[in-house]
LUMKOLLO-606486 format. One line per 2 residues: their letters; for each residue x negated, z, y of C-alpha. Coordinates in pm, 1 decimal, decimal comma. Example, Ala and Ser with C-alpha at 12.3 -4.5 7.8 and 13.67 -1.06 7.14 Angstrom:
BEGIN
AS	-1230,0 780,0 -450,0 ~ -1367,0 714,0 -106,0 $
// end
This chain:
BEGIN
MD	985,9 -2937,0 2727,6 ~ 1099,1 -3045,6 2375,9 $
LI	1408,1 -3265,1 2345,5 ~ 1610,8 -3230,3 2031,3 $
TF	1767,5 -3520,7 1844,2 ~ 1924,4 -3452,0 1503,3 $
QL	1777,5 -3748,8 1313,2 ~ 1518,2 -3807,2 1052,5 $
GL	1179,2 -3668,1 1151,9 ~ 1309,7 -3370,2 1332,5 $
TL	1113,1 -3065,4 1196,9 ~ 1190,9 -2701,5 1290,4 $
RY	964,7 -2395,9 1216,9 ~ 1149,1 -2060,7 1148,7 $
GE	869,4 -1802,3 1128,8 ~ 640,8 -1933,6 874,3 $
RI	879,9 -2181,4 699,5 ~ 898,2 -2547,6 782,4 $
YQ	1240,7 -2715,9 767,8 ~ 1285,0 -3088,7 805,5 $
FH	1616,1 -3255,2 898,7 ~ 1781,0 -3381,4 573,6 $
RQ	2127,4 -3501,1 672,8 ~ 2427,7 -3449,4 894,5 $
LD	2753,4 -3307,2 743,0 ~ 3115,5 -3302,6 854,1 $
GG	3242,5 -3047,5 1094,4 ~ 2942,3 -3060,9 1325,7 $
QV	2698,8 -2907,9 1060,5 ~ 2343,8 -3027,1 994,4 $
QF	2130,1 -2961,3 687,8 ~ 1758,7 -2891,2 670,5 $
ED	1524,4 -2877,4 374,8 ~ 1240,0 -2638,8 325,7 $
QI	922,2 -2833,5 272,4 ~ 775,2 -2576,5 16,7 $
TR	1065,9 -2461,4 -193,7 ~ 1327,4 -2754,3 -121,7 $
HT	1572,1 -2476,9 -29,4 ~ 1848,5 -2625,2 199,0 $
KT	1942,4 -2452,5 512,0 ~ 2282,8 -2538,5 660,5 $
LT	2350,0 -2476,9 1028,9 ~ 2592,4 -2592,8 1293,0 $
IA	2448,6 -2802,5 1569,2 ~ 2531,5 -2537,1 1822,4 $
QA	2345,0 -2270,1 1614,3 ~ 2043,5 -2495,0 1574,5 $
VH	2020,5 -2568,9 1948,0 ~ 2070,0 -2206,5 2017,6 $
DV	1790,2 -2100,7 1785,0 ~ 1551,3 -2349,4 1953,9 $
QE	1652,2 -2243,9 2303,3 ~ 1609,9 -1865,3 2213,4 $
GK	1266,4 -1917,7 2066,7 ~ 1373,9 -1845,0 1703,8 $
AL	1280,8 -2193,8 1600,4 ~ 996,7 -2417,6 1725,5 $
VL	1039,2 -2797,9 1739,9 ~ 752,7 -2971,7 1572,5 $
RE	664,2 -3333,1 1646,9 ~ 805,4 -3624,0 1457,5 $
GF	600,0 -3698,5 1143,6 ~ 442,0 -3352,1 1160,6 $
DP	236,6 -3245,4 860,7 ~ 476,3 -3034,9 632,0 $
KL	194,2 -2791,4 577,7 ~ 200,2 -2479,1 795,5 $
PA	10,7 -2546,5 1115,7 ~ -235,7 -2301,4 1254,4 $
SV	-67,3 -2283,5 1585,4 ~ 202,3 -2467,0 1785,6 $
AA	141,8 -2480,9 2164,2 ~ 437,6 -2333,4 2361,2 $
PT	570,5 -2537,1 2647,7 ~ 404,2 -2449,9 2979,5 $
SL	598,8 -2229,3 3209,8 ~ 609,4 -2385,6 3558,6 $
SD	786,3 -2088,0 3720,8 ~ 451,5 -1903,7 3748,5 $
LP	293,3 -2172,0 3970,6 ~ 211,3 -2094,6 4326,4 $
MH	480,3 -2243,7 4559,3 ~ 247,0 -2511,9 4713,0 $
YQ	164,8 -2632,0 4366,0 ~ 542,2 -2647,9 4275,0 $
DD	597,6 -2851,4 4592,8 ~ 323,5 -3097,3 4512,0 $
LG	470,8 -3130,2 4153,4 ~ 816,1 -3190,4 4291,5 $
RK	668,7 -3470,9 4513,9 ~ 508,4 -3639,8 4224,5 $
MD	827,2 -3608,2 4011,5 ~ 1029,5 -3776,5 4287,7 $
YL	808,2 -4078,3 4271,4 ~ 807,7 -4095,9 3892,8 $
GW	1174,5 -4033,6 3859,6 ~ 1251,4 -4324,2 4092,4 $
MR	1024,4 -4557,5 3908,5 ~ 1175,1 -4473,1 3569,5 $
RL	1522,3 -4510,7 3703,1 ~ 1452,7 -4873,7 3798,7 $
GI	1273,6 -4931,0 3473,3 ~ 928,3 -4995,7 3625,6 $
NR	634,7 -4968,5 3391,7 ~ 307,1 -4820,4 3490,4 $
GE	134,1 -5160,5 3481,9 ~ 365,7 -5332,8 3735,7 $
KK	154,3 -5260,8 4044,0 ~ 341,6 -5500,8 4280,9 $
RI	685,3 -5347,1 4207,8 ~ 541,2 -4996,7 4243,3 $
AE	387,3 -5084,4 4586,0 ~ 733,3 -5213,2 4700,4 $
QI	912,2 -4902,8 4593,1 ~ 676,3 -4638,6 4739,2 $
PV	795,9 -4676,1 5110,1 ~ 1152,7 -4639,8 4975,8 $
VA	1093,4 -4306,8 4805,2 ~ 876,2 -4190,1 5099,3 $
ER	1170,6 -4248,2 5332,7 ~ 1417,3 -4076,3 5107,0 $
IK	1202,7 -3754,0 5065,6 ~ 1053,1 -3775,1 5421,3 $
DA	690,0 -3799,6 5299,8 ~ 459,5 -3850,5 5591,4 $
SP	154,3 -3955,7 5375,4 ~ 282,2 -4155,9 5081,3 $
PA	43,6 -4226,3 4787,3 ~ -132,1 -4541,8 4709,1 $
PN	-3,9 -4766,4 4429,2 ~ -303,5 -4681,9 4201,5 $
TV	-227,8 -4312,4 4245,1 ~ 123,9 -4356,4 4132,4 $
MT	13,9 -4556,8 3838,9 ~ -231,3 -4278,4 3743,3 $
WM	50,2 -4023,2 3759,1 ~ 274,9 -4241,9 3535,9 $
RI	-3,3 -4285,0 3278,9 ~ -77,0 -3911,1 3261,2 $
FE	293,6 -3832,9 3241,3 ~ 360,4 -4070,1 2949,5 $
LN	55,3 -3988,1 2749,6 ~ 141,3 -3616,6 2754,8 $
DL	488,3 -3673,8 2612,7 ~ 662,3 -3660,4 2948,8 $
NP	544,5 -3299,9 3012,0 ~ 549,1 -3227,8 3380,1 $
AA	278,7 -2957,5 3341,2 ~ 29,5 -3234,5 3296,1 $
LV	73,2 -3342,3 3660,9 ~ -31,9 -3005,5 3792,8 $
SR	-344,8 -3030,0 3992,4 ~ -663,0 -2926,0 3784,9 $
YL	-792,6 -2740,2 4092,6 ~ -558,4 -2455,3 3994,6 $
YR	-765,5 -2398,9 3675,7 ~ -1107,6 -2432,2 3833,0 $
AK	-1375,9 -2186,5 3758,9 ~ -1433,1 -1970,9 4072,0 $
TR	-1791,0 -1924,0 4177,2 ~ -1925,8 -1602,8 4320,9 $
FT	-2109,6 -1604,8 4654,1 ~ -2280,7 -1272,1 4586,8 $
HP	-2658,7 -1275,2 4543,1 ~ -2761,9 -1248,9 4165,0 $
LV	-2989,7 -968,6 4250,2 ~ -2702,6 -774,1 4412,6 $
EE	-2470,9 -850,9 4120,9 ~ -2736,9 -718,6 3873,4 $
FI	-2786,0 -408,4 4087,4 ~ -2410,0 -337,1 4112,8 $
YK	-2373,8 -345,6 3736,1 ~ -2678,0 -122,9 3682,8 $
CL	-2552,2 135,6 3930,1 ~ -2202,9 136,6 3779,7 $
HK	-2348,9 189,6 3433,0 ~ -2578,6 466,4 3561,9 $
HY	-2340,2 655,1 3791,2 ~ -1972,9 557,7 3736,0 $
FT	-1933,3 508,6 3360,6 ~ -2069,7 850,4 3274,7 $
RA	-1924,5 1196,9 3190,2 ~ -2008,2 1301,8 3547,2 $
RN	-1711,2 1079,8 3655,6 ~ -1832,8 999,8 4012,4 $
SL	-1581,3 820,6 4238,4 ~ -1622,9 450,4 4328,2 $
EN	-1663,2 560,1 4680,5 ~ -1972,0 766,7 4606,6 $
VG	-2114,4 494,2 4382,0 ~ -2060,6 243,9 4667,8 $
SM	-2265,0 470,1 4886,8 ~ -2540,7 477,0 4647,5 $
IR	-2534,6 102,7 4607,1 ~ -2549,4 33,3 4983,1 $
LE	-2842,9 289,9 5028,8 ~ -3043,9 118,6 4748,7 $
LK	-2967,9 -225,8 4885,2 ~ -3112,2 -123,1 5218,9 $
KL	-3439,6 -37,9 5037,9 ~ -3441,8 -394,7 4881,3 $
VL	-3396,5 -539,4 5241,4 ~ -3694,2 -334,3 5356,8 $
QG	-3898,6 -470,2 5072,0 ~ -3807,7 -818,2 5168,9 $
KL	-3620,3 -908,3 4852,4 ~ -3292,2 -945,0 5027,6 $
TE	-3176,4 -1040,7 5369,6 ~ -2947,7 -822,9 5574,1 $
EE	-2650,4 -1059,9 5522,1 ~ -2703,1 -1076,0 5140,5 $
SK	-2708,5 -701,0 5110,4 ~ -2361,1 -650,6 5241,4 $
VS	-2115,8 -542,0 4966,7 ~ -1756,3 -447,0 5035,7 $
AS	-1572,8 -182,4 4848,1 ~ -1330,4 -427,7 4697,0 $
TI	-1608,8 -608,3 4535,3 ~ -1748,2 -303,8 4370,5 $
NR	-1389,8 -227,8 4255,8 ~ -1344,8 -569,0 4110,1 $
RS	-1675,1 -537,8 3921,9 ~ -1569,4 -208,0 3772,3 $
KE	-1239,4 -350,0 3653,9 ~ -1428,5 -622,6 3450,7 $
VE	-1514,0 -353,4 3193,9 ~ -1233,1 -310,8 2937,1 $
PY	-1015,3 -6,4 3016,9 ~ -1073,0 150,3 2672,9 $
FA	-1457,3 145,4 2694,8 ~ -1443,4 255,3 3060,8 $
TK	-1225,9 553,6 2973,5 ~ -1440,0 626,8 2667,8 $
AR	-1752,3 639,2 2877,7 ~ -1592,4 869,6 3148,3 $
YG	-1374,7 1100,4 2937,5 ~ -1501,2 1068,6 2575,9 $
EL	-1393,0 887,3 2262,1 ~ -1108,8 1132,9 2157,9 $
YA	-949,1 1103,8 2493,8 ~ -970,0 731,2 2498,9 $
RV	-818,7 703,0 2144,9 ~ -523,4 918,0 2229,2 $
KF	-458,2 742,3 2558,6 ~ -490,5 385,7 2425,2 $
RT	-323,4 463,0 2095,8 ~ -109,5 186,8 1957,8 $
PF	29,5 83,4 1612,3 ~ -80,6 -268,8 1652,4 $
GV	-424,1 -393,7 1560,6 ~ -580,6 -729,4 1644,7 $
NP	-289,0 -907,4 1474,2 ~ 43,7 -765,7 1573,8 $
IE	308,2 -727,2 1305,9 ~ 552,8 -1014,7 1344,7 $
RA	739,4 -1048,4 1004,5 ~ 832,6 -849,2 694,5 $
MQ	592,7 -808,5 407,8 ~ 294,6 -858,5 639,2 $
RY	188,4 -496,2 632,9 ~ 289,4 -208,4 405,8 $
EI	206,5 151,1 473,9 ~ 165,1 415,5 193,2 $
DH	149,9 787,0 213,6 ~ 249,7 1108,3 25,9 $
TT	443,6 1416,8 124,1 ~ 538,6 1734,5 -64,7 $
LN	908,8 1810,2 -45,6 ~ 1070,3 2138,4 9,2 $
WV	1266,5 2169,5 -311,6 ~ 1197,9 2292,7 -660,9 $
LI	1331,2 2078,9 -949,6 ~ 1420,8 2153,3 -1304,2 $
CD	1396,1 1926,3 -1611,7 ~ 1720,3 1798,2 -1754,4 $
RT	1594,3 1801,6 -2108,9 ~ 1418,0 2143,7 -2138,2 $
GL	1548,8 2327,9 -1836,5 ~ 1206,8 2433,9 -1724,3 $
PL	1117,3 2443,5 -1355,3 ~ 900,1 2138,7 -1272,4 $
GR	781,6 2259,0 -931,7 ~ 778,8 2103,0 -590,8 $
PT	780,0 1717,7 -605,6 ~ 546,1 1488,1 -427,8 $
LT	722,2 1187,1 -292,0 ~ 512,6 863,5 -241,2 $
LV	670,5 600,9 -11,7 ~ 578,4 233,3 62,4 $
VD	730,3 132,0 392,3 ~ 731,3 -209,7 558,5 $
RY	579,6 -178,8 903,4 ~ 777,2 -452,0 1072,7 $
SS	1124,1 -312,9 987,8 ~ 1054,5 39,4 873,9 $
YI	1224,9 -48,7 550,3 ~ 1156,9 151,8 229,2 $
VG	1036,9 -100,0 -30,7 ~ 899,9 140,7 -299,8 $
LH	901,3 502,4 -393,4 ~ 780,8 734,8 -661,0 $
VS	831,3 1112,1 -743,3 ~ 560,2 1306,5 -920,5 $
FD	463,9 1661,7 -971,1 ~ 75,2 1638,3 -992,6 $
GP	22,5 1598,4 -617,5 ~ -107,1 1306,5 -433,8 $
SL	-286,7 1090,4 -690,9 ~ -392,6 740,3 -779,0 $
SS	-125,9 724,1 -1053,2 ~ 164,7 800,1 -806,6 $
TL	21,5 560,5 -559,2 ~ -7,3 266,0 -798,2 $
KA	334,9 336,5 -944,8 ~ 505,2 334,6 -598,8 $
LK	313,3 11,2 -524,8 ~ 444,9 -130,5 -859,2 $
VA	803,5 -42,7 -763,7 ~ 742,3 -215,1 -428,2 $
IQ	628,5 -535,3 -586,7 ~ 879,4 -561,2 -872,5 $
PK	1229,3 -708,0 -829,3 ~ 1467,5 -415,4 -756,5 $
EM	1745,9 -515,7 -999,3 ~ 1575,4 -332,8 -1281,7 $
YT	1598,3 -6,0 -1090,8 ~ 1947,4 -46,1 -941,7 $
QH	2138,7 -232,7 -1209,0 ~ 2276,4 96,7 -1352,3 $
AS	2307,8 277,6 -1018,7 ~ 2671,1 226,9 -959,8 $
YL	2663,9 474,6 -673,4 ~ 2464,1 238,5 -454,0 $
AN	2673,3 37,9 -199,8 ~ 2401,9 -199,2 -81,4 $
PW	2127,1 -408,0 -242,0 ~ 1769,6 -286,5 -239,4 $
LG	1584,1 -569,2 -72,2 ~ 1209,1 -638,3 -87,8 $
CG	989,9 -771,8 -364,8 ~ 655,6 -942,6 -397,1 $
IP	306,5 -875,7 -309,6 ~ 233,6 -803,3 69,8 $
EE	-52,5 -929,7 269,0 ~ -214,3 -606,9 367,8 $
VA	-169,0 -236,7 301,6 ~ -239,7 49,1 548,8 $
VD	-348,1 388,2 399,6 ~ -517,3 706,0 521,1 $
NG	-852,8 844,2 399,7 ~ -732,6 1021,4 88,4 $
LE	-951,7 1033,3 -216,7 ~ -706,9 830,9 -417,2 $
FH	-725,9 545,9 -166,5 ~ -1107,3 542,5 -166,5 $
SP	-1131,3 539,9 -539,3 ~ -1293,8 240,7 -714,4 $
QF	-964,4 191,4 -921,3 ~ -747,2 149,9 -614,1 $
RQ	-990,7 -110,0 -467,3 ~ -994,0 -286,1 -790,1 $
VA	-606,0 -311,5 -775,8 ~ -642,9 -445,3 -421,1 $
WE	-879,5 -715,5 -556,2 ~ -643,7 -794,4 -832,7 $
LQ	-342,7 -831,0 -598,5 ~ -550,9 -1003,6 -317,8 $
LI	-454,5 -735,6 -72,0 ~ -626,0 -647,6 242,0 $
LE	-693,5 -268,8 264,8 ~ -688,0 -104,0 611,0 $
YC	-808,4 257,6 630,9 ~ -675,5 434,7 932,6 $
RV	-901,4 642,5 1146,9 ~ -894,8 1014,2 1085,6 $
RT	-641,1 1214,8 1283,1 ~ -457,6 897,7 1405,4 $
PW	-116,1 916,9 1253,0 ~ 17,1 651,1 1493,0 $
SK	-196,3 398,2 1295,1 ~ 71,0 406,4 1018,6 $
AG	360,2 521,1 1234,0 ~ 626,8 349,5 1013,9 $
VE	578,5 576,6 713,1 ~ 521,7 883,1 926,1 $
RV	857,2 830,6 1095,7 ~ 1021,5 798,7 767,2 $
FR	891,2 1131,6 659,8 ~ 1010,2 1288,0 970,1 $
DL	1365,5 1174,4 906,8 ~ 1361,2 1299,6 539,1 $
DF	1427,8 1659,6 588,6 ~ 1788,3 1627,5 679,5 $
LH	1899,8 1736,3 342,4 ~ 2029,1 2091,4 317,6 $
LP	2077,2 2181,3 -47,3 ~ 2227,9 2521,0 -147,4 $
SG	1965,9 2612,9 -403,7 ~ 1613,2 2541,3 -493,2 $
RV	1474,9 2509,6 -145,0 ~ 1138,6 2636,4 -37,1 $
NK	1149,2 2799,7 301,0 ~ 875,9 2870,4 540,5 $
PI	777,1 3238,4 547,2 ~ 923,5 3425,0 839,7 $
PN	845,4 3785,3 928,0 ~ 1114,1 4025,8 825,5 $
VR	1318,6 3753,4 656,8 ~ 1355,4 3762,3 274,5 $
FP	1434,0 3430,8 123,1 ~ 1535,8 3390,0 -247,5 $
DP	1264,6 3279,1 -502,8 ~ 1315,6 2898,8 -535,4 $
KK	1175,0 2914,0 -891,0 ~ 1443,1 3161,4 -998,5 $
DA	1704,8 2971,6 -788,2 ~ 1610,1 2615,5 -893,5 $
GI	1943,2 2444,9 -932,0 ~ 1853,3 2084,6 -865,4 $
PF	1824,4 1876,1 -1186,9 ~ 1556,2 1610,8 -1166,3 $
SI	1791,1 1322,8 -1244,8 ~ 2033,2 1412,1 -972,4 $
FC	1744,4 1457,5 -723,8 ~ 1621,1 1100,6 -816,3 $
ET	1968,3 961,6 -748,4 ~ 1985,4 1137,1 -416,4 $
IL	1647,7 1003,2 -303,1 ~ 1738,4 648,1 -416,1 $
KW	2074,5 676,0 -240,0 ~ 1891,7 794,9 81,9 $
AV	1636,1 509,6 51,3 ~ 1887,5 228,1 2,5 $
DI	2214,7 329,0 169,0 ~ 2124,7 579,7 447,8 $
HP	1787,4 535,3 598,6 ~ 1801,8 147,2 635,5 $
FH	2123,0 179,4 830,6 ~ 1999,3 403,3 1104,1 $
IN	1990,2 236,8 1438,5 ~ 1632,8 233,3 1585,8 $
KH	1655,4 349,9 1945,6 ~ 1362,9 149,6 2049,0 $
KL	1455,7 -182,5 1886,7 ~ 1835,8 -121,3 1890,6 $
SR	1852,1 -270,2 1531,9 ~ 1870,4 -159,0 1179,7 $
SF	1590,8 -173,4 921,6 ~ 1821,2 -350,2 675,9 $
DL	1892,0 -630,3 919,0 ~ 1538,9 -676,9 1039,5 $
FG	1399,0 -697,6 686,1 ~ 1681,1 -923,6 548,7 $
ES	1654,1 -1174,6 848,0 ~ 1273,1 -1189,9 818,0 $
LE	1282,8 -1259,9 444,1 ~ 1441,1 -1603,8 521,6 $
QI	1149,3 -1697,7 751,6 ~ 855,2 -1612,4 528,4 $
PP	704,3 -1798,9 229,4 ~ 829,0 -1723,0 -126,4 $
PR	697,1 -1388,6 -258,5 ~ 427,9 -1362,4 -521,7 $
FL	456,9 -1146,5 -835,0 ~ 238,8 -1005,5 -1110,0 $
GS	215,2 -1197,3 -1425,3 ~ 143,2 -883,5 -1631,4 $
LE	165,6 -516,1 -1557,2 ~ -55,2 -408,4 -1841,9 $
AL	-376,1 -409,6 -1637,1 ~ -199,8 -220,9 -1349,9 $
NR	-53,6 33,7 -1579,3 ~ -395,3 91,4 -1743,4 $
IA	-557,4 151,7 -1403,1 ~ -280,7 387,5 -1292,6 $
AM	-312,5 602,1 -1611,9 ~ -504,9 936,4 -1619,9 $
SR	-834,8 929,2 -1798,9 ~ -1078,0 1159,3 -1962,9 $
HL	-1369,6 1138,9 -2217,7 ~ -1242,0 1295,1 -2547,2 $
TV	-1386,5 1327,9 -2889,5 ~ -1271,0 1119,4 -3181,5 $
NS	-1319,9 1302,7 -3510,7 ~ -1169,1 1318,8 -3864,9 $
GG	-844,5 1451,2 -3729,7 ~ -804,5 1173,9 -3459,2 $
IE	-789,6 1269,8 -3094,1 ~ -655,4 1593,4 -2958,5 $
LM	-520,6 1619,3 -2601,0 ~ -402,3 1970,4 -2489,2 $
GL	-281,9 2051,9 -2838,1 ~ -132,8 1724,2 -2916,0 $
SY	-283,0 1515,8 -3195,5 ~ -294,8 1134,9 -3200,0 $
SC	-410,1 896,6 -3483,8 ~ -342,1 552,4 -3634,7 $
PE	-501,8 311,9 -3879,2 ~ -675,2 118,3 -3598,4 $
LF	-850,9 439,3 -3498,8 ~ -980,6 485,1 -3847,5 $
QM	-1114,3 126,9 -3849,6 ~ -1290,2 217,1 -3518,3 $
KK	-1461,1 518,4 -3683,4 ~ -1578,9 296,4 -3963,3 $
EV	-1752,6 70,1 -3700,3 ~ -1885,2 346,3 -3463,6 $
GP	-1918,8 660,9 -3671,7 ~ -1727,4 954,2 -3790,3 $
KF	-1749,7 1151,9 -3468,3 ~ -1791,6 1007,9 -3119,6 $
KT	-1679,0 1031,1 -2756,8 ~ -1500,6 766,5 -2567,9 $
LV	-1282,2 706,3 -2265,3 ~ -911,6 778,7 -2327,3 $
KW	-625,8 696,1 -2084,5 ~ -252,0 801,5 -2096,4 $
DP	48,3 759,0 -1879,4 ~ 119,8 1098,5 -1713,1 $
DD	487,4 1036,8 -1733,5 ~ 503,1 969,5 -2109,6 $
LH	254,1 1122,9 -2354,9 ~ 385,9 939,7 -2670,3 $
ML	78,5 700,0 -2654,1 ~ -292,5 705,7 -2574,0 $
YV	-511,8 413,2 -2499,0 ~ -856,6 453,2 -2659,7 $
QH	-1149,8 233,7 -2531,7 ~ -1370,8 89,7 -2804,2 $
PL	-1729,7 231,1 -2744,9 ~ -1888,7 -98,2 -2845,6 $
DH	-1640,3 -325,7 -2680,5 ~ -1519,0 -186,5 -2348,1 $
AN	-1269,2 -463,7 -2304,5 ~ -1088,8 -365,0 -2617,8 $
WV	-827,2 -83,9 -2583,9 ~ -647,7 48,3 -2887,1 $
PV	-305,0 212,6 -2854,1 ~ -282,6 535,2 -3052,4 $
PS	56,4 692,2 -3100,7 ~ 123,9 1071,5 -3133,1 $
RT	158,9 1237,1 -3465,0 ~ 454,2 1436,7 -3333,5 $
PH	673,5 1162,2 -3172,9 ~ 980,6 1387,9 -3169,4 $
YA	805,4 1621,1 -2924,6 ~ 579,5 1373,9 -2726,0 $
NQ	834,5 1094,6 -2667,9 ~ 922,9 1081,8 -2292,2 $
LS	723,7 1403,6 -2238,5 ~ 538,9 1415,0 -1908,0 $
YV	193,4 1559,7 -1864,7 ~ 338,9 1825,1 -1615,7 $
QH	615,3 1922,7 -1861,8 ~ 376,5 1967,1 -2144,7 $
RN	141,7 2175,0 -1931,7 ~ 439,2 2389,1 -1822,7 $
IR	553,5 2435,3 -2183,6 ~ 201,1 2546,1 -2296,2 $
AF	184,4 2796,4 -2002,0 ~ 519,7 2934,1 -2081,9 $
AR	422,8 2971,3 -2451,9 ~ 100,9 3137,0 -2348,7 $
EH	291,8 3387,7 -2133,0 ~ 538,1 3451,3 -2410,6 $
FK	267,2 3542,5 -2657,5 ~ 119,0 3781,9 -2402,2 $
EI	453,3 3958,0 -2363,9 ~ 501,3 4003,2 -2731,8 $
RG	138,7 4112,2 -2777,0 ~ 68,0 3831,5 -3013,3 $
QE	-299,0 3859,4 -3000,2 ~ -291,0 4240,5 -3054,8 $
QL	-75,9 4187,1 -3367,1 ~ -330,1 3938,9 -3502,0 $
DM	-621,3 4166,8 -3433,5 ~ -445,5 4461,3 -3618,2 $
AR	-365,5 4246,7 -3913,8 ~ -726,4 4123,7 -3942,4 $
AE	-852,7 4492,1 -3908,3 ~ -604,0 4599,2 -4189,7 $
MQ	-724,3 4318,1 -4412,9 ~ -1085,8 4395,4 -4361,8 $
EM	-1016,1 4761,8 -4439,2 ~ -856,8 4654,6 -4770,8 $
WQ	-1166,5 4465,9 -4861,2 ~ -1403,9 4745,2 -4769,8 $
SR	-1204,9 5036,6 -4918,7 ~ -1089,9 4882,2 -5240,0 $
MI	-1365,2 4635,4 -5342,6 ~ -1687,8 4781,5 -5227,6 $
KE	-1680,8 5146,0 -5124,8 ~ -1450,3 5319,1 -5365,5 $
HK	-1545,4 5122,8 -5692,0 ~ -1209,6 5235,9 -5847,7 $
KL	-1101,7 5108,6 -6185,0 ~ -934,1 4764,9 -6148,1 $
DY	-555,5 4775,3 -6147,0 ~ -476,6 4512,4 -6406,2 $
KK	-100,5 4566,5 -6365,3 ~ -104,0 4443,1 -6003,4 $
AV	-327,6 4160,2 -6091,6 ~ -95,9 4041,5 -6352,7 $
QN	192,3 4062,1 -6101,0 ~ -10,6 3856,9 -5837,4 $
QG	-167,5 3600,2 -6058,6 ~ 137,0 3365,4 -6003,7 $
LS	2,6 3333,9 -5645,6 ~ -317,4 3184,6 -5760,6 $
SS	-448,1 2931,3 -6017,6 ~ -721,9 3166,5 -6115,7 $
KI	-706,8 3358,3 -6444,1 ~ -970,2 3610,6 -6371,6 $
WM	-740,6 3922,2 -6355,4 ~ -635,0 3953,8 -6726,2 $
PD	-635,5 4244,4 -6976,0 ~ -921,6 4275,2 -7225,0 $
QE	-696,5 4196,2 -7525,6 ~ -588,2 3868,1 -7371,9 $
II	-941,8 3743,4 -7310,9 ~ -1031,9 3469,3 -7553,2 $
TD	-1389,0 3483,2 -7670,0 ~ -1384,3 3240,3 -7968,5 $
VQ	-1333,8 2880,3 -7851,1 ~ -1266,4 2614,1 -8122,2 $
YK	-1304,2 2251,5 -8040,4 ~ -1055,9 2009,6 -8190,6 $
SV	-1093,9 1640,8 -8203,4 ~ -844,1 1452,9 -7987,8 $
QP	-733,0 1102,9 -8072,8 ~ -765,6 866,7 -7778,7 $
TL	-453,5 726,4 -7644,3 ~ -627,4 420,5 -7490,0 $
II	-738,1 105,8 -7675,4 ~ -1083,1 135,4 -7514,9 $
PE	-1293,2 387,1 -7724,1 ~ -1398,0 683,4 -7530,4 $
AK	-1760,0 782,7 -7478,8 ~ -1884,9 1063,0 -7695,2 $
VT	-2001,8 1371,3 -7497,2 ~ -2276,2 1585,3 -7659,2 $
LE	-2243,5 1966,6 -7603,1 ~ -2549,1 2121,9 -7471,4 $
EI	-2635,1 2496,2 -7449,1 ~ -2579,1 2628,3 -7102,1 $
PD	-2892,5 2807,9 -6970,9 ~ -2882,2 3159,9 -6833,5 $
FD	-2949,5 3218,7 -6457,5 ~ -3053,1 3535,7 -6284,0 $
GF	-2805,7 3684,4 -6045,6 ~ -2887,1 3752,2 -5674,1 $
TL	-2710,2 3913,6 -5377,1 ~ -2682,1 3735,7 -5042,3 $
Y	-2695,4 3977,7 -4748,5 $
// end
């Protein structure tokens, strides 16, 4: 048992943080100092003692290494000892306590021998120990920091030997494997009968004696219990039944603190949103959540409209890592702080394609994360985020809701009744994630997520952050191989170009294909990879910034779809085809087929539309050209040009 003295050298461990005694303050307060961050922790003496007694803080030895130890041995519980071992320990402690009361050291054999009859008479010990035995007890007790558990007889922890013949042991395991741990699911009683019949055959063969072949039913039962219950159930009932029966959210290492394990998943919400800027329906949003497994606290979220994707996953993870002040500083409607920032230790995900992508694994390498892929059809492996999704559908909005089809029930079309602006919806989700969900009382733990997460933050090491977000943003972007030509880069009707792209064409060629990435939430900029230097990415802005600025990929796609439907309704293609047919008829009828006399009057009226002077009356055609000398206006003399006769060429017709 650890004894606490508030003096220099006292070291306490809260979770994974090491606090060393710094000084004592007035008013019964003591101050501890974190050995990593030098953060001071002020407690009252009563509170510090209570934390140690309740197991919230562990007392480390004086002069302990300030670095985090691998493990700290908990004090041995003596209440679980058998009664006769407790009586024996009490007898030893009576002798040692009397010697320590009189101040007798373990080397004073003569004084120890004088006091042994006194103690034996007091406790009515019929067979008192020898002086050397008491000296041995005193030496063991003092060398183990006065721990009474060191005096417990080692016979309690002896390795028990089996008296069954090795051949019988081998035969029992073989029969259990062959007849009991099978899908036939034979009972132990039937298997015991088979074992005894087979052992009789070994007796007749002379390999065993009659006494050695006797095996009780309890022995067979104990041997069957040596197999782990999961593997035994799997062998008898199948793997699926065993997984369901032994399901648990804990792995090899149980979750004991915040930021130890994050869980990420997506869900499609039952509402249709509209854009605040354009008024166009955006569709059903996909919500990506990052939930802390220890406290079920939401540490990151992202709303997207392109379904579960790598981009939405990485953006939600970026929100979880970044400090939350940048997202909540203008949210005056929030009543509580949004806790949680920094890189976690591991991330649990399902088997979606975005989680198995090389880009996501690359992000895990960059962030030094441990990825855990849950088994298929085992939602309890990431039960924290699944429970959060279950509690999300409490909102009942008057419009824009998608309803499940029910026979003979007609619901309004959510696309026509979409009355939820995107900005208001984001505010609602943020309010739910910060002020509502963390304050639900968990019926299993009888605590709130906000309290669990906040208290655990004080017991874990300082968080880690990203030094730059550029690499993460580039990985999270959408990508495609596009052609770079004289007009720059074209992406779904949007044109992008810049002088740096012109310089790239000088180095590579006038036309080439390369990898292009863009942010699906903002199309004002593309990132073009240099074909010769893959580490070089050139940002290329849009040539129509008034349209592409803050324009999402989904919005642009919806605008193009709306325009395409609009031109179908007004017969835009038919009008174009009719105009082309009329123009071609004008060419065929007036220029080739009819060979009518040219209308010079119309030509004169239309010649202002062209720089050509072909259509002119005969009297205005100049046939005699007189050349006049022109005095040069430059100081440098002009070169003389000799007039040569223009040769005649035969005409031809190209069919």
